[in-house]
DOKELO-76370 format. One record per residue (C-alpha): residue number from 1; residue in three letters; z, y, x. Coordinates in Angstrom, 2 decimals. Each point is the difference from the previous one (the first is absolute). Layout:
# residues N
+-----+-----+---------+---------+---------+
:   i :  aa :      c3 :      c2 :      c1 :
+-----+-----+---------+---------+---------+
: NUM : ALA :       Z :       Y :       X :
...
+-----+-----+---------+---------+---------+
This chain:
# residues 347
+-----+-----+---------+---------+---------+
:   i :  aa :      c3 :      c2 :      c1 :
+-----+-----+---------+---------+---------+
:   1 : UNK :   30.82 :  -32.21 :   -8.11 :
:   2 : UNK :   -2.91 :   -0.31 :    2.94 :
:   3 : UNK :   -2.27 :   -2.09 :   -2.14 :
:   4 : UNK :    0.52 :    2.19 :   -2.82 :
:   5 : UNK :   -1.63 :    3.13 :    2.36 :
:   6 : UNK :   -2.37 :   -1.82 :    1.16 :
:   7 : UNK :   -0.74 :   -0.96 :   -3.53 :
:   8 : UNK :   -0.46 :    3.68 :   -0.80 :
:   9 : UNK :   -1.79 :    1.24 :    2.99 :
:  10 : UNK :   -2.39 :   -2.31 :   -0.45 :
:  11 : UNK :   -0.79 :    0.94 :   -3.79 :
:  12 : UNK :   -0.32 :    3.66 :    1.31 :
:  13 : UNK :   -2.33 :   -0.45 :    2.37 :
:  14 : UNK :   -1.89 :   -2.63 :   -2.51 :
:  15 : UNK :   -0.07 :    2.98 :   -2.53 :
:  16 : UNK :   -1.00 :    2.22 :    2.13 :
:  17 : UNK :   -2.97 :   -2.00 :    1.10 :
:  18 : UNK :   -1.21 :   -0.78 :   -3.51 :
:  19 : UNK :    0.17 :    3.70 :   -0.70 :
:  20 : UNK :   -2.80 :    0.78 :    2.97 :
:  21 : UNK :   -1.54 :   -2.71 :   -0.82 :
:  22 : UNK :   -0.42 :    0.07 :   -3.53 :
:  23 : UNK :   -2.11 :    3.71 :    1.07 :
:  24 : UNK :   -3.46 :   -0.11 :   -0.76 :
:  25 : UNK :   -2.20 :    0.28 :    3.65 :
:  26 : UNK :   -3.15 :    1.65 :    0.02 :
:  27 : UNK :   -2.81 :   -0.11 :    2.33 :
:  28 : UNK :   -0.31 :    4.11 :   -1.02 :
:  29 : UNK :    1.57 :    2.29 :   -2.05 :
:  30 : UNK :   -1.35 :    0.19 :   -3.19 :
:  31 : UNK :    1.52 :    3.10 :   -2.34 :
:  32 : UNK :   -1.76 :   -0.85 :   -2.84 :
:  33 : UNK :    1.32 :   -3.47 :   -0.22 :
:  34 : UNK :    3.37 :    1.38 :   -0.18 :
:  35 : UNK :    1.86 :    0.37 :   -3.07 :
:  36 : UNK :    0.86 :    3.76 :   -1.66 :
:  37 : UNK :    3.38 :    1.59 :   -0.66 :
:  38 : UNK :    1.60 :   -2.75 :    2.95 :
:  39 : UNK :    0.95 :   -0.01 :    3.71 :
:  40 : UNK :   -1.98 :   -2.99 :    1.19 :
:  41 : UNK :    0.94 :   -1.95 :    3.61 :
:  42 : UNK :   -2.82 :   -1.33 :    2.01 :
:  43 : UNK :   -0.73 :   -1.95 :    3.56 :
:  44 : UNK :   -3.49 :    1.10 :    1.53 :
:  45 : UNK :   -1.27 :   -2.64 :    2.26 :
:  46 : UNK :   -1.66 :    2.31 :    2.78 :
:  47 : UNK :   -0.99 :   -2.76 :    2.39 :
:  48 : UNK :    1.40 :   -3.13 :    1.91 :
:  49 : UNK :    2.27 :   -0.66 :    2.69 :
:  50 : UNK :    0.46 :   -2.82 :    2.44 :
:  51 : UNK :    1.15 :   -2.43 :   -2.22 :
:  52 : UNK :   -3.17 :    0.47 :   -2.39 :
:  53 : UNK :    2.99 :    1.68 :   -2.54 :
:  54 : UNK :   -1.31 :    3.01 :   -2.16 :
:  55 : UNK :    1.74 :    2.85 :    1.57 :
:  56 : UNK :    1.54 :    2.38 :   -2.93 :
:  57 : UNK :    0.46 :    3.29 :   -0.78 :
:  58 : UNK :    2.10 :    0.85 :   -2.70 :
:  59 : UNK :   -1.49 :    2.51 :   -2.70 :
:  60 : UNK :    1.97 :    1.67 :   -3.11 :
:  61 : UNK :   -2.08 :    1.19 :   -2.68 :
:  62 : UNK :    1.17 :    2.64 :   -3.05 :
:  63 : UNK :   -2.88 :   -0.09 :   -2.26 :
:  64 : UNK :    0.63 :    2.98 :   -2.62 :
:  65 : UNK :   -1.12 :   -0.13 :   -3.79 :
:  66 : UNK :   -2.56 :    2.52 :    0.52 :
:  67 : UNK :   -2.72 :    0.39 :    2.43 :
:  68 : UNK :    0.35 :    2.21 :    3.04 :
:  69 : UNK :   -0.02 :   -0.22 :    3.68 :
:  70 : UNK :    0.84 :   -2.07 :    2.13 :
:  71 : UNK :    3.13 :    1.09 :    2.72 :
:  72 : UNK :    0.66 :   -2.98 :    3.21 :
:  73 : UNK :    2.93 :    0.24 :    1.99 :
:  74 : UNK :   -0.36 :   -1.45 :    3.31 :
:  75 : UNK :    2.94 :   -1.24 :    2.62 :
:  76 : UNK :    0.78 :   -1.56 :    3.40 :
:  77 : UNK :   -3.65 :    0.48 :    1.00 :
:  78 : UNK :    2.62 :   -0.81 :    3.31 :
:  79 : UNK :    2.30 :   -2.41 :    0.09 :
:  80 : UNK :    2.75 :    2.06 :    0.66 :
:  81 : UNK :   -0.21 :    2.72 :   -2.20 :
:  82 : UNK :    2.29 :   -1.19 :   -2.94 :
:  83 : UNK :    1.00 :    3.01 :   -1.71 :
:  84 : UNK :   -2.98 :    0.07 :   -2.56 :
:  85 : UNK :    0.84 :   -3.26 :   -1.41 :
:  86 : UNK :    2.91 :    0.96 :   -2.27 :
:  87 : UNK :   -1.74 :    2.96 :   -0.56 :
:  88 : UNK :   -3.03 :   -1.58 :   -1.64 :
:  89 : UNK :    2.73 :   -2.77 :   -1.63 :
:  90 : UNK :    1.97 :    2.57 :   -1.46 :
:  91 : UNK :   -3.06 :    2.05 :   -1.74 :
:  92 : UNK :   -1.11 :   -3.32 :   -1.68 :
:  93 : UNK :    3.57 :   -0.06 :   -1.14 :
:  94 : UNK :   -0.24 :    3.65 :   -1.42 :
:  95 : UNK :   -3.32 :    0.25 :   -1.41 :
:  96 : UNK :   -0.29 :   -1.38 :   -3.72 :
:  97 : UNK :   -3.69 :   -1.47 :   -0.15 :
:  98 : UNK :    0.38 :    0.26 :   -3.73 :
:  99 : UNK :   -0.81 :    3.56 :    0.14 :
: 100 : UNK :   -2.06 :    0.34 :    3.00 :
: 101 : UNK :   -3.33 :    1.66 :   -0.14 :
: 102 : UNK :   -1.68 :   -2.09 :    2.65 :
: 103 : UNK :    1.37 :   -2.87 :    2.88 :
: 104 : UNK :    1.78 :    0.44 :    2.76 :
: 105 : UNK :   -0.19 :   -2.91 :    2.81 :
: 106 : UNK :    2.45 :   -0.37 :    2.48 :
: 107 : UNK :    0.02 :   -2.35 :    3.10 :
: 108 : UNK :    3.15 :   -0.09 :    1.42 :
: 109 : UNK :   -0.90 :   -1.86 :    3.36 :
: 110 : UNK :   -3.84 :    0.38 :    0.88 :
: 111 : UNK :    0.63 :   -1.38 :    3.39 :
: 112 : UNK :    1.61 :   -3.62 :   -1.01 :
: 113 : UNK :   -0.67 :   -1.11 :    3.31 :
: 114 : UNK :    2.13 :    1.95 :    2.35 :
: 115 : UNK :    2.25 :    0.52 :   -2.53 :
: 116 : UNK :    1.10 :   -3.23 :   -0.22 :
: 117 : UNK :   -0.76 :    0.09 :    4.28 :
: 118 : UNK :    2.57 :    3.09 :    0.07 :
: 119 : UNK :   -2.45 :    1.91 :    2.13 :
: 120 : UNK :   -1.71 :    2.73 :   -0.47 :
: 121 : UNK :   -3.63 :   -0.85 :    0.92 :
: 122 : UNK :   -2.10 :   -2.63 :   -1.09 :
: 123 : UNK :   -0.15 :   -3.46 :    1.73 :
: 124 : UNK :   -2.94 :    1.26 :    2.07 :
: 125 : UNK :    2.16 :    2.63 :    1.03 :
: 126 : UNK :   -2.56 :    2.59 :   -1.45 :
: 127 : UNK :    1.43 :    2.77 :   -2.19 :
: 128 : UNK :   -1.55 :   -0.59 :   -3.66 :
: 129 : UNK :    0.22 :    3.49 :   -1.12 :
: 130 : UNK :   -1.99 :    0.69 :    3.29 :
: 131 : UNK :   -3.08 :   -2.31 :   -1.38 :
: 132 : UNK :   -1.41 :    1.07 :   -2.81 :
: 133 : UNK :   -2.72 :   -0.86 :   -1.39 :
: 134 : UNK :    0.64 :   -3.67 :    1.58 :
: 135 : UNK :   -3.15 :   -2.36 :   -0.01 :
: 136 : UNK :    0.06 :   -2.77 :   -2.38 :
: 137 : UNK :   -1.01 :   -2.39 :    3.64 :
: 138 : UNK :    2.21 :    2.06 :    1.95 :
: 139 : UNK :    2.86 :   -0.79 :    1.86 :
: 140 : UNK :    3.30 :   -0.58 :   -2.01 :
: 141 : UNK :    1.04 :    3.53 :    0.00 :
: 142 : UNK :   -3.53 :    0.60 :   -1.02 :
: 143 : UNK :   -0.03 :   -2.60 :   -2.61 :
: 144 : UNK :    3.39 :    0.56 :   -1.64 :
: 145 : UNK :   -0.79 :    3.84 :   -0.54 :
: 146 : UNK :   -3.41 :   -0.79 :   -1.23 :
: 147 : UNK :    1.34 :   -1.74 :   -3.16 :
: 148 : UNK :    3.01 :    1.45 :   -0.14 :
: 149 : UNK :   -2.32 :    3.36 :   -0.92 :
: 150 : UNK :   -2.42 :   -2.18 :   -2.09 :
: 151 : UNK :    2.58 :   -2.22 :   -1.82 :
: 152 : UNK :    2.34 :    3.02 :   -0.55 :
: 153 : UNK :   -0.62 :    3.44 :    0.97 :
: 154 : UNK :   -3.62 :    0.65 :   -1.61 :
: 155 : UNK :    1.75 :   -0.65 :   -3.01 :
: 156 : UNK :    1.90 :    2.67 :    0.36 :
: 157 : UNK :   -0.70 :    3.94 :   -1.35 :
: 158 : UNK :    2.77 :    1.57 :    1.79 :
: 159 : UNK :    1.98 :   -1.79 :    3.01 :
: 160 : UNK :    3.22 :    1.02 :    1.48 :
: 161 : UNK :    0.66 :   -1.48 :    3.15 :
: 162 : UNK :    3.81 :   -0.69 :    1.02 :
: 163 : UNK :    0.72 :    0.08 :    3.56 :
: 164 : UNK :    3.00 :    0.66 :    2.66 :
: 165 : UNK :    0.74 :    0.65 :    3.32 :
: 166 : UNK :   -0.63 :   -2.40 :    2.61 :
: 167 : UNK :    2.91 :   -2.18 :    2.44 :
: 168 : UNK :    2.03 :    2.50 :    1.65 :
: 169 : UNK :   -1.41 :    3.28 :   -1.80 :
: 170 : UNK :    1.59 :    1.68 :   -2.95 :
: 171 : UNK :   -2.11 :    2.23 :   -2.87 :
: 172 : UNK :    0.77 :    2.42 :   -1.87 :
: 173 : UNK :   -1.51 :   -0.70 :   -4.01 :
: 174 : UNK :   -3.56 :    1.69 :    0.43 :
: 175 : UNK :   -3.54 :   -0.36 :   -1.47 :
: 176 : UNK :   -3.27 :   -0.18 :    1.90 :
: 177 : UNK :   -2.94 :    0.95 :   -2.18 :
: 178 : UNK :   -3.00 :    2.23 :   -0.11 :
: 179 : UNK :    0.91 :    3.19 :   -1.78 :
: 180 : UNK :   -3.69 :    1.18 :    0.04 :
: 181 : UNK :   -0.20 :   -2.35 :   -2.88 :
: 182 : UNK :    1.22 :    1.68 :   -2.87 :
: 183 : UNK :    1.27 :   -3.51 :   -2.13 :
: 184 : UNK :    1.51 :   -1.46 :    3.45 :
: 185 : UNK :    1.88 :    3.13 :    0.65 :
: 186 : UNK :    1.79 :   -0.40 :   -3.49 :
: 187 : UNK :    0.48 :   -3.34 :    0.82 :
: 188 : UNK :    2.02 :    0.98 :    2.72 :
: 189 : UNK :    1.96 :    3.15 :   -1.19 :
: 190 : UNK :    1.00 :   -2.31 :   -3.14 :
: 191 : UNK :    2.06 :   -2.21 :    2.58 :
: 192 : UNK :    3.64 :    1.58 :    1.49 :
: 193 : UNK :   -1.17 :   -0.13 :    3.41 :
: 194 : UNK :    1.63 :    1.96 :    2.69 :
: 195 : UNK :   -3.18 :    0.96 :    1.99 :
: 196 : UNK :   -3.96 :   -0.30 :   -1.66 :
: 197 : UNK :   -2.15 :   -0.74 :    3.17 :
: 198 : UNK :   -3.75 :    0.58 :   -0.01 :
: 199 : UNK :   -1.24 :   -2.81 :    0.84 :
: 200 : UNK :   -3.83 :   -1.90 :   -0.80 :
: 201 : UNK :    1.19 :   -3.44 :    0.47 :
: 202 : UNK :   -0.60 :   -0.78 :    3.71 :
: 203 : UNK :    2.30 :   -1.63 :    2.59 :
: 204 : UNK :    3.02 :    2.72 :    0.54 :
: 205 : UNK :    0.04 :   -1.38 :    3.74 :
: 206 : UNK :   -3.40 :   -1.32 :    1.50 :
: 207 : UNK :   -0.13 :   -3.80 :    0.67 :
: 208 : UNK :   -2.88 :   -1.94 :    1.29 :
: 209 : UNK :   -0.43 :   -2.72 :   -2.61 :
: 210 : UNK :   -2.69 :   -1.97 :   -2.32 :
: 211 : UNK :   -0.84 :    3.22 :   -2.40 :
: 212 : UNK :    2.24 :    3.25 :   -0.39 :
: 213 : UNK :    0.13 :    0.48 :   -3.22 :
: 214 : UNK :    3.40 :   -0.22 :   -2.30 :
: 215 : UNK :    0.14 :   -1.06 :   -4.18 :
: 216 : UNK :    0.46 :    3.44 :   -0.90 :
: 217 : UNK :   -3.57 :    1.19 :    2.01 :
: 218 : UNK :   -1.42 :   -3.07 :   -1.67 :
: 219 : UNK :    0.81 :    0.36 :   -3.13 :
: 220 : UNK :   -1.14 :    3.90 :   -0.28 :
: 221 : UNK :   -3.15 :   -1.17 :    1.16 :
: 222 : UNK :   -0.17 :   -2.26 :   -2.61 :
: 223 : UNK :    0.57 :    3.10 :   -2.33 :
: 224 : UNK :    3.98 :   -1.24 :   -0.48 :
: 225 : UNK :    2.00 :    3.25 :    0.34 :
: 226 : UNK :    3.09 :   -0.99 :    2.40 :
: 227 : UNK :    2.90 :    0.74 :    2.01 :
: 228 : UNK :    2.10 :   -1.33 :    2.26 :
: 229 : UNK :    3.65 :    0.68 :   -0.49 :
: 230 : UNK :    2.67 :   -0.55 :    3.13 :
: 231 : UNK :    3.12 :   -1.11 :   -0.93 :
: 232 : UNK :    2.94 :   -0.11 :    2.27 :
: 233 : UNK :    0.60 :   -3.11 :    2.22 :
: 234 : UNK :   -1.11 :   -3.23 :    1.24 :
: 235 : UNK :    1.37 :   -3.62 :   -0.60 :
: 236 : UNK :    2.94 :    1.67 :   -2.80 :
: 237 : UNK :    0.58 :    1.26 :   -3.73 :
: 238 : UNK :    1.16 :    3.40 :   -0.09 :
: 239 : UNK :    0.64 :    0.48 :   -3.56 :
: 240 : UNK :   -0.28 :    3.75 :    0.20 :
: 241 : UNK :   -4.15 :   -0.79 :    1.00 :
: 242 : UNK :    0.41 :   -2.21 :   -2.89 :
: 243 : UNK :    0.80 :    2.55 :   -2.43 :
: 244 : UNK :   -1.83 :    2.78 :    1.08 :
: 245 : UNK :   -3.04 :   -2.27 :    0.47 :
: 246 : UNK :    0.41 :   -1.15 :   -3.79 :
: 247 : UNK :    0.53 :    3.51 :   -1.66 :
: 248 : UNK :   -3.29 :    0.94 :    2.35 :
: 249 : UNK :   -2.03 :   -3.29 :   -1.72 :
: 250 : UNK :    1.01 :    0.91 :   -3.40 :
: 251 : UNK :   -0.89 :    3.54 :    0.66 :
: 252 : UNK :   -3.65 :   -0.78 :    0.89 :
: 253 : UNK :   -0.64 :   -2.70 :   -2.47 :
: 254 : UNK :    1.44 :    3.22 :   -2.71 :
: 255 : UNK :   -2.92 :    2.51 :    1.62 :
: 256 : UNK :   -2.54 :   -2.61 :   -0.44 :
: 257 : UNK :    0.50 :   -0.41 :   -3.13 :
: 258 : UNK :    1.11 :   -3.82 :   -0.29 :
: 259 : UNK :    4.17 :    0.96 :   -1.46 :
: 260 : UNK :    0.65 :    2.63 :   -2.34 :
: 261 : UNK :    1.23 :    3.33 :    1.32 :
: 262 : UNK :   -1.03 :    2.50 :    2.26 :
: 263 : UNK :    0.58 :   -0.13 :    4.52 :
: 264 : UNK :    2.77 :    1.59 :    0.50 :
: 265 : UNK :    0.57 :    1.84 :    3.07 :
: 266 : UNK :    1.88 :   -1.57 :    3.15 :
: 267 : UNK :    3.92 :    1.09 :    0.27 :
: 268 : UNK :   -1.14 :    1.54 :    3.64 :
: 269 : UNK :   -3.27 :    1.09 :    0.97 :
: 270 : UNK :   -2.04 :   -1.99 :    2.44 :
: 271 : UNK :   -0.73 :    2.07 :    3.81 :
: 272 : UNK :   -4.01 :   -0.69 :    0.50 :
: 273 : UNK :   -0.78 :   -0.24 :    3.02 :
: 274 : UNK :   -3.94 :    0.65 :    0.94 :
: 275 : UNK :    0.07 :   -2.72 :    3.11 :
: 276 : UNK :    2.44 :   -2.31 :    1.99 :
: 277 : UNK :    0.25 :   -1.64 :    3.16 :
: 278 : UNK :    1.77 :   -2.40 :    1.93 :
: 279 : UNK :    1.86 :    1.67 :    3.45 :
: 280 : UNK :    0.13 :   -3.07 :    2.70 :
: 281 : UNK :    1.95 :   -0.23 :    2.82 :
: 282 : UNK :   -1.74 :   -0.15 :    4.15 :
: 283 : UNK :    2.53 :   -1.58 :    1.23 :
: 284 : UNK :    2.43 :   -3.38 :   -0.99 :
: 285 : UNK :    3.65 :    0.15 :   -0.33 :
: 286 : UNK :    2.90 :    0.22 :   -2.78 :
: 287 : UNK :   -1.04 :    2.40 :   -2.54 :
: 288 : UNK :    2.05 :    2.30 :   -2.03 :
: 289 : UNK :   -1.20 :    1.58 :   -3.08 :
: 290 : UNK :    2.04 :    3.46 :   -0.74 :
: 291 : UNK :   -1.43 :    0.77 :   -2.96 :
: 292 : UNK :    0.25 :   -1.03 :   -3.90 :
: 293 : UNK :   -2.70 :   -0.78 :   -2.72 :
: 294 : UNK :   -1.17 :    3.13 :   -1.87 :
: 295 : UNK :    1.09 :    1.96 :    2.79 :
: 296 : UNK :   -1.94 :    3.41 :    1.05 :
: 297 : UNK :   -1.09 :    0.43 :    3.38 :
: 298 : UNK :   -0.97 :    3.13 :    1.66 :
: 299 : UNK :   -2.45 :   -0.57 :    2.91 :
: 300 : UNK :    2.44 :   -0.75 :    3.42 :
: 301 : UNK :    2.75 :   -1.66 :   -2.15 :
: 302 : UNK :    1.49 :   -2.70 :    1.18 :
: 303 : UNK :   -1.25 :   -3.58 :   -1.05 :
: 304 : UNK :    0.73 :   -2.55 :    2.75 :
: 305 : UNK :    1.87 :   -0.92 :    3.16 :
: 306 : UNK :   -1.03 :   -3.02 :    1.92 :
: 307 : UNK :    2.74 :   -1.42 :    2.50 :
: 308 : UNK :   -0.10 :   -2.76 :    2.48 :
: 309 : UNK :    2.36 :   -2.76 :   -0.26 :
: 310 : UNK :    2.42 :    1.89 :    2.16 :
: 311 : UNK :    0.28 :    2.50 :   -2.59 :
: 312 : UNK :   -1.83 :    2.30 :    1.96 :
: 313 : UNK :   -2.48 :    2.80 :   -1.69 :
: 314 : UNK :   -3.55 :   -0.81 :    0.50 :
: 315 : UNK :   -1.65 :    2.50 :   -1.89 :
: 316 : UNK :    0.71 :    2.14 :   -3.32 :
: 317 : UNK :   -2.87 :    0.31 :   -2.54 :
: 318 : UNK :   -0.50 :    3.02 :   -2.35 :
: 319 : UNK :   -2.08 :    0.72 :   -2.59 :
: 320 : UNK :   -3.08 :    0.91 :    0.82 :
: 321 : UNK :   -0.84 :    2.55 :   -2.95 :
: 322 : UNK :    2.32 :    0.54 :   -3.48 :
: 323 : UNK :    0.31 :   -2.63 :   -2.76 :
: 324 : UNK :    1.74 :   -2.06 :   -1.92 :
: 325 : UNK :    1.52 :   -3.86 :    1.06 :
: 326 : UNK :   -1.99 :   -2.23 :   -2.63 :
: 327 : UNK :    1.30 :   -3.59 :    2.14 :
: 328 : UNK :    1.93 :   -0.31 :    3.17 :
: 329 : UNK :    0.74 :   -3.11 :    2.99 :
: 330 : UNK :    2.98 :   -1.68 :   -0.38 :
: 331 : UNK :   -0.25 :   -2.45 :    2.47 :
: 332 : UNK :    1.67 :    1.32 :    3.33 :
: 333 : UNK :   -1.99 :   -2.74 :    2.03 :
: 334 : UNK :   -3.49 :    1.66 :    0.75 :
: 335 : UNK :   -2.74 :   -0.90 :    1.98 :
: 336 : UNK :   -2.51 :    2.80 :    1.39 :
: 337 : UNK :   -2.30 :    1.00 :   -2.67 :
: 338 : UNK :    2.96 :   -0.38 :   -2.39 :
: 339 : UNK :    0.20 :    2.21 :   -3.50 :
: 340 : UNK :    2.79 :    2.65 :   -0.55 :
: 341 : UNK :   -0.65 :    1.61 :   -2.73 :
: 342 : UNK :   -2.94 :    0.40 :   -3.00 :
: 343 : UNK :   -0.47 :    3.71 :    0.02 :
: 344 : UNK :   -1.61 :    1.62 :   -3.08 :
: 345 : UNK :   -1.66 :    3.39 :    0.23 :
: 346 : UNK :    0.36 :    2.31 :   -3.12 :
: 347 : UNK :   -2.15 :    1.69 :   -1.70 :
+-----+-----+---------+---------+---------+
């Protein structure tokens, strides 16, 4: 029996490897070569690793039989932000390329290095989404984002970048978009979002890094309307986020004319915020955040309790102004300067 078990296991592994190695490897995305009326799978070679082997990014291409715009869906530019992966996979299971007017490109794992290492940041400890436009001859992160944009993203006519919260935090389902642009605003309002945040694409928390643009901001500078969607929590698959995410992407495809029908109004209208910011602690200790996601707050309302290791209260934190909880800390371990809540300020 053990011999049969090992034979079956080895056969399964071999078939899996065969399926992966049969996928073409491209030096860059070549949409004109993708066959119409079907979904194609590719590996795109971004650069090479320490063993002189290519670092490959998975790409799905659903090319319609009729010409139309190219909509790009990217997930996991941070290696711990996984909810976008099943959203892209399910979108490609549901769309019918034979009736598609245009092309949908899915990248379910843009940061291939950090995904394999099970970490958020890139191998040089940089945040890829703070390093655009990158440099062809720059450091690790700069070259990675430069070639990711050059080989993949620049081929899009529209971009939807899928994210989640990071370690120790949770998010509502919210959209970051420049609502002063009518096309981008429509892309945002087509989502089943809790909150839509007016945001031009600069980092939400200032960091000293090699550059300061997000991929979304870089896309917009290249004339590609783009939104960022935050789908819940890090390092997990959340079925409710998957379902709502798929609904929103399919609704966007209808709105942009790639699929039949008209875009639908979401089940609940999103709350629109004109700006937002994180509130931080000014002392270290064990933090409790007694508010819920999407909770409306009044100025002065309790948002945090900080205690020392003996359980004694150090300080209370209160909302500096009225707003809504977009995201919050879930990690009690709090060094001075830790995050409490992400507060959205309504229009």
